[in-house]
C-alpha positions, 0 to 999 in steps of 0.5 A: 350507444350504438343502437341497431335501427329497427327494421320496420321504421320509416323515414319519419321515425329515423328522423325524429329519433336521429334528431332528437338525439342530435339536438339534445347533444347540441343542447347540452354542448351549448349548456356547457359553453354557457359555463365559459360565462363565469367570470370567477373562473375566466376572463374574456373580452365582449369581442371573443363572445362576439365572434363565439356567437357570431360563428354559431349563429353563422353555422345555424342559419346554414343549417336552417337554409338546407331545411328550408330548401325546395324538395323539387329542383326548379328550373332556371329561366331568364 
């Protein structure tokens, strides 16, 4: 499903195109992970669930921090 990037696409349009596609992929994968909550098919402990969501939360926080970083370099001062 590789589509060629439009030649006149600006940075904002490229971001929107890629972010939308990638976000939908993540949402779909989370939905699939949610299928594991079916106690009729799977057995898991509360600790298993906590480890899964802790790992997801840690990664999500790292990614959020990337978006929050200042765009200009601040000079270090004592």
